[in-house]
C-alpha positions as CSV (number, residue, x, y, z in Angstrom):
1,M,0.0,0.2,0.1
2,K,2.9,2.3,1.1
3,N,4.3,1.8,-2.5
4,N,1.2,2.6,-4.3
5,V,1.0,5.6,-2.4
6,R,4.4,6.8,-3.2
7,R,3.9,5.9,-6.9
8,Y,0.7,8.2,-7.0
9,S,2.4,11.1,-5.3
10,L,5.2,10.5,-7.7
11,L,3.0,10.5,-10.9
12,S,1.1,13.7,-9.8
13,L,4.3,15.3,-9.2
14,L,5.0,14.7,-12.8
15,M,2.0,15.8,-14.2
16,A,2.1,19.0,-12.2
17,L,5.7,19.7,-13.2
18,L,5.3,18.5,-17.2
19,L,2.6,21.5,-17.3
20,A,5.1,23.8,-16.2
21,L,8.1,22.8,-17.6
22,S,8.3,23.7,-21.2
23,P,12.2,23.5,-21.7
24,V,11.5,19.7,-21.1
25,A,9.6,19.5,-24.5
26,A,12.2,21.4,-26.0
27,L,15.0,19.3,-25.1
28,A,12.9,16.4,-25.9
29,Q,12.5,17.6,-29.6
30,A,15.9,18.4,-30.0
31,T,17.6,15.3,-28.6
32,Q,18.4,12.0,-30.2
33,A,19.2,9.4,-27.6
34,T,21.0,6.8,-29.2
35,Q,23.8,4.2,-28.0
36,V,27.4,5.1,-27.9
37,A,28.7,6.2,-31.2
38,P,25.6,7.4,-33.0
39,E,25.9,8.0,-36.9
40,P,25.9,11.9,-38.0
41,T,22.1,12.7,-38.9
42,P,20.5,15.9,-39.2
43,D,18.5,17.1,-36.1
44,S,15.1,17.3,-36.8
45,A,14.9,20.4,-34.7
46,E,16.9,22.8,-32.8
47,A,16.2,24.0,-29.2
48,P,16.4,28.0,-29.3
49,M,18.4,28.0,-25.9
50,N,20.5,25.2,-24.6
51,F,18.4,23.4,-22.2
52,F,21.2,22.5,-19.6
53,A,22.2,26.0,-19.5
54,Q,19.2,27.5,-18.3
55,L,19.0,25.3,-15.7
56,K,19.2,26.3,-11.7
57,L,21.1,23.2,-10.3
58,H,23.0,22.9,-6.7
59,D,25.9,20.3,-6.0
60,I,25.5,17.8,-3.0
61,Y,26.9,20.4,-0.7
62,G,23.7,23.0,-1.5
63,K,26.1,25.6,-3.5
64,P,24.9,27.1,-6.7
65,F,26.3,25.3,-9.9
66,D,27.6,27.9,-12.9
67,T,25.5,25.9,-15.9
68,S,26.8,28.7,-18.2
69,V,29.5,25.8,-18.6
70,F,26.8,23.8,-20.5
71,D,26.4,26.4,-23.1
72,G,28.8,26.0,-26.0
73,K,30.6,23.0,-24.5
74,P,29.6,19.4,-24.7
75,A,28.9,17.5,-21.7
76,F,29.2,14.2,-19.9
77,I,26.4,13.4,-17.5
78,N,26.7,10.6,-15.1
79,I,24.0,9.4,-13.5
80,W,24.7,7.3,-10.2
81,A,23.7,6.3,-6.7
82,T,25.6,5.7,-3.7
83,W,24.2,1.7,-3.5
84,C,25.4,1.3,-6.9
85,G,28.5,-0.5,-6.9
86,P,29.6,-0.2,-10.5
87,C,29.1,3.5,-10.4
88,V,31.2,3.8,-7.0
89,S,33.7,2.1,-8.5
90,E,34.1,4.1,-11.7
91,M,34.0,7.5,-10.1
92,P,37.8,8.0,-9.3
93,H,38.1,7.2,-13.0
94,L,35.5,10.1,-13.7
95,D,37.2,12.2,-11.3
96,E,40.5,11.9,-13.5
97,L,39.1,12.4,-16.5
98,A,37.1,15.4,-15.5
99,R,40.3,16.8,-14.9
100,E,42.1,15.5,-18.1
101,Y,39.4,16.5,-20.5
102,A,38.3,19.9,-18.5
103,D,38.8,22.1,-21.7
104,K,36.7,19.8,-24.1
105,I,34.1,18.5,-22.2
106,T,32.3,19.0,-18.7
107,I,32.3,15.9,-16.6
108,I,29.5,15.7,-13.8
109,G,27.8,13.4,-11.4
110,L,24.2,13.6,-11.0
111,H,22.9,12.2,-7.9
112,S,19.9,10.3,-8.8
113,E,18.5,10.0,-5.6
114,G,19.5,13.6,-4.4
115,M,15.9,14.4,-4.7
116,T,12.4,12.7,-3.4
117,V,8.8,13.5,-3.3
118,K,7.4,14.2,0.3
119,D,3.6,15.9,0.2
120,Q,3.5,16.0,-3.6
121,E,6.6,18.1,-3.1
122,L,10.2,17.8,-4.5
123,V,12.8,18.4,-1.7
124,L,16.0,17.2,-0.9
125,N,16.4,13.5,0.6
126,E,18.4,14.3,3.1
127,E,19.4,10.8,4.1
128,K,20.8,10.0,0.6
129,N,22.3,13.3,0.5
130,E,24.6,12.7,3.6
131,A,25.3,9.4,2.1
132,A,26.5,11.0,-1.1
133,L,28.5,13.7,0.8
134,A,30.4,11.0,2.8
135,L,31.2,8.9,-0.6
136,A,32.8,12.1,-1.8
137,E,34.7,12.8,1.3
138,K,35.9,8.6,1.1
139,L,36.7,9.0,-2.4
140,G,38.3,12.3,-2.7
141,L,36.4,13.1,-5.4
142,S,36.6,16.8,-7.0
143,F,34.4,16.8,-9.9
144,P,31.1,18.1,-9.7
145,L,28.2,16.1,-8.1
146,L,25.0,17.7,-8.7
147,N,21.3,17.1,-7.3
148,P,18.6,17.3,-9.6
149,D,16.2,20.0,-10.1
150,A,12.7,19.2,-11.4
151,N,13.3,19.5,-15.1
152,L,16.0,16.6,-14.5
153,F,13.8,14.7,-12.0
154,V,10.7,14.7,-14.8
155,L,13.5,13.7,-17.4
156,M,15.1,10.9,-15.2
157,N,11.3,9.6,-14.3
158,D,9.0,9.9,-17.1
159,P,9.1,7.6,-19.6
160,S,7.3,10.0,-22.5
161,Y,10.4,11.9,-23.1
162,G,12.5,8.6,-23.6
163,L,15.3,9.3,-21.3
164,Q,13.7,7.4,-18.0
165,V,16.8,6.3,-16.1
166,Q,16.4,2.4,-15.5
167,V,19.7,1.5,-15.1
168,L,22.4,3.0,-12.6
169,P,25.0,4.3,-13.7
170,T,23.6,5.9,-17.0
171,T,25.4,8.6,-19.0
172,W,24.3,11.1,-21.2
173,L,26.6,12.5,-23.6
174,V,25.2,16.0,-24.5
175,D,26.3,18.7,-27.4
176,E,27.4,21.7,-27.0
177,N,23.9,22.9,-27.9
178,G,22.2,21.1,-24.9
179,S,21.1,17.9,-27.1
180,I,21.4,14.8,-25.4
181,K,23.2,12.6,-28.5
182,S,24.0,9.5,-27.0
183,V,22.9,7.2,-23.7
184,V,25.1,5.0,-22.5
185,P,23.4,2.5,-19.5
186,S,26.8,1.0,-18.4
187,A,30.0,1.2,-16.4
188,N,33.3,1.7,-17.7
189,D,36.7,1.6,-16.5
190,K,39.1,4.7,-17.3
191,E,40.1,3.6,-21.0
192,G,36.6,2.4,-21.7
193,W,35.1,6.0,-21.0
194,Q,38.2,7.3,-22.7
195,K,37.3,5.7,-26.2
196,I,33.9,6.5,-25.6
197,I,34.6,10.4,-25.0
198,D,37.1,10.4,-27.9
199,G,34.6,9.0,-30.1
200,F,31.8,11.4,-29.1
201,L,34.2,14.4,-29.7
202,K,35.1,13.2,-32.7
203,Y,31.5,12.7,-33.7
204,L,30.7,16.2,-32.6
205,E,33.6,17.4,-35.0
206,E,32.4,15.4,-37.8
207,E,28.9,16.8,-37.6
208,K,30.1,20.1,-37.4
209,V,32.1,19.8,-40.8
210,G,29.0,18.2,-42.3
211,K,26.9,20.7,-41.5
212,T,29.5,23.6,-43.0
213,E,29.6,21.5,-46.2
214,G,26.2,21.1,-46.7
């Protein structure tokens, strides 16, 4: 019964959020959610503004995050949880890659359980957030670890947009315009992620060349 009540509350909240969050619909139209190395294809539509750059996000420490870094620069958004063994094992690799690729792509961790539904409102999940803080300290992580806002909460939970997170970790590879170009539903070691990131950056360069020549 308790699970049914929670599910009803979540669905009710999602419906209310969907009515208010037009940027989500814009992202859904601009996004091509494919597997790791998508072949260049023309976008069916272009978002008028970078979806991710418009968000108001906070890290797990409660500090505002400068989302302007998403505008004009590719992003690697790794969605994780503290109880997820593969998530935790790859985080030190992502921390290293965030420094090594800092001038090419923004790498962040999106804490999937950072927010929760309470009384049909989206609020900070304090217990899960404390666990995330403890993990970050234990591993000595320095790359940004963010909690989702209402927009990202909807994208992760509502199947209507094709981005519902069903496996952890899941990573969104985002282009410089804020469109999710690839979804990777798995963990990787450092070498594996290097290959994926290099392939993604190469794809973006080839896409630019194709548009210029076209």
